[in-house]
N, C-alpha and C positions, 0 to 999 in steps of 0.2 A: 342263722343265715338270712332270715327275713329282715333283720336290722341292717345288715350289709346292703340288702336290696333297697331299703328305705333311704339309707345314707347315700347310695349311688344316685338315686333319683333326685334327692335334694341337691346334691353337688352338681349334677347335670343341669338342673334348672337354674341354679345360681350362676353357673358358667354362661348359660344361654342369656340370662338377663343382663349380666355384666358386659358381655361382648356386644349385645344389642345396644345397651346404653352408650358404650364407647363409640360404636360404629355410627350411631345416630348423631351423637354430639359432634363427631369429627367428620361427618359426611362420607364415611368410608364405603357406604353402599354405592356411591357414585364413583369413587376412586378405585375400588377393587371389584371388578365385574363379577367374580365368582363368589364373593362373600354372601350374597343373597342365597345362592344355591346351598352353600355350606350351612347357613343359618336355618334354612327350611329343612334340610336333612336332620340337623341337630334338634330342631323344634319337634319334628316328628318322633324322634327318639324320646325326648322329654315327655311329650304328651302320652306316648304309648307306655312308658314306664309308670307314669302317674295313673293311667287307667289300670295297669296291672297291680299297682299298690292298692287302688280302690277295690279291685277284685279280691285281693288278699284280706283286706280289712272287712269287707262285706261279701264273704264267699257264697257262691251259688253253685249248684251242681249243673255244670254245663260241660259239653265235650270240648275238646281243644279247638276244633274248627270253628265252633260258634264263638268261643272266646276270642280267637284271632280275628274273626270277622267283626265282632263287636269293637275290639280295640282299633282296628283300621277305620271303622265307621266313626268312632269318637275322634280319631285324628283328622279325618276328612271334615267333620263338622267344625272342629276348632280351627283347622286350616282355612276353611271357607269364611268363618267369621274374621279371621286375621286378614284375609284378602279383601273383605268388605271394608275393614279398617284402613287398609292401605289405599284403596280406591277413594275413600272419604278424605283421607289426608292429602292425597294427590290433587283432588278437586279443590280442597280448601286452600292449599298453598300454590296451586297452579304449577306443580312440579312436573308432572308428566301426564300424558293422555292415558286413558284406559287401554290396557294391552291384554287381550284375551290369551295370547300365546304365553305371556309371562305368568298369568294367573294359573293356567293349566300346568305349566312346568313347575310352578311352586307347589301345587297340590300333588303332583307326581313325586316331587322331592319329599314332601311331607310323608307320603305313603311309603316311599322307599326307606325313609328313616324309621318309620313304625315297624316295617318288616324286619329291618336290621335289629331293632330292639327286641322284637319277639324271638328271633332266632337266637340272639345272644342270651336272652333271659332263659330260654328253654335249655340251651346247652349248659348253663350254670345252675339249673334247677332253682331259679329264683322264685318261681311261683308253683304252687301245688296244683296238680290236676284235679 
């Protein structure tokens, strides 16, 4: 079962990367207003799954609440770095001004994606307690 979990994680990351490259190339983030929301949700799923894979590869004895808090914190750290990257690109290319509401909503969407991944992976027994 763990190889199915690893495969799903890799496939999810490849889909995320592919859609992002196409959306960035064709400026779809400006044409489809909800695509940024969907990508942040999916990014949260991918980072959470990757954190759970890391937990399986390097297991520690932790309770489920601590594991979930750790995964959500990892997603928030990665999401924060992504937001800094977006701000740097926006400043570099003078695309858009800094928007705190957008940044907070993106981090909320990252967290919601992480929680969805945690609930789904728990239901499918993809990680051992």
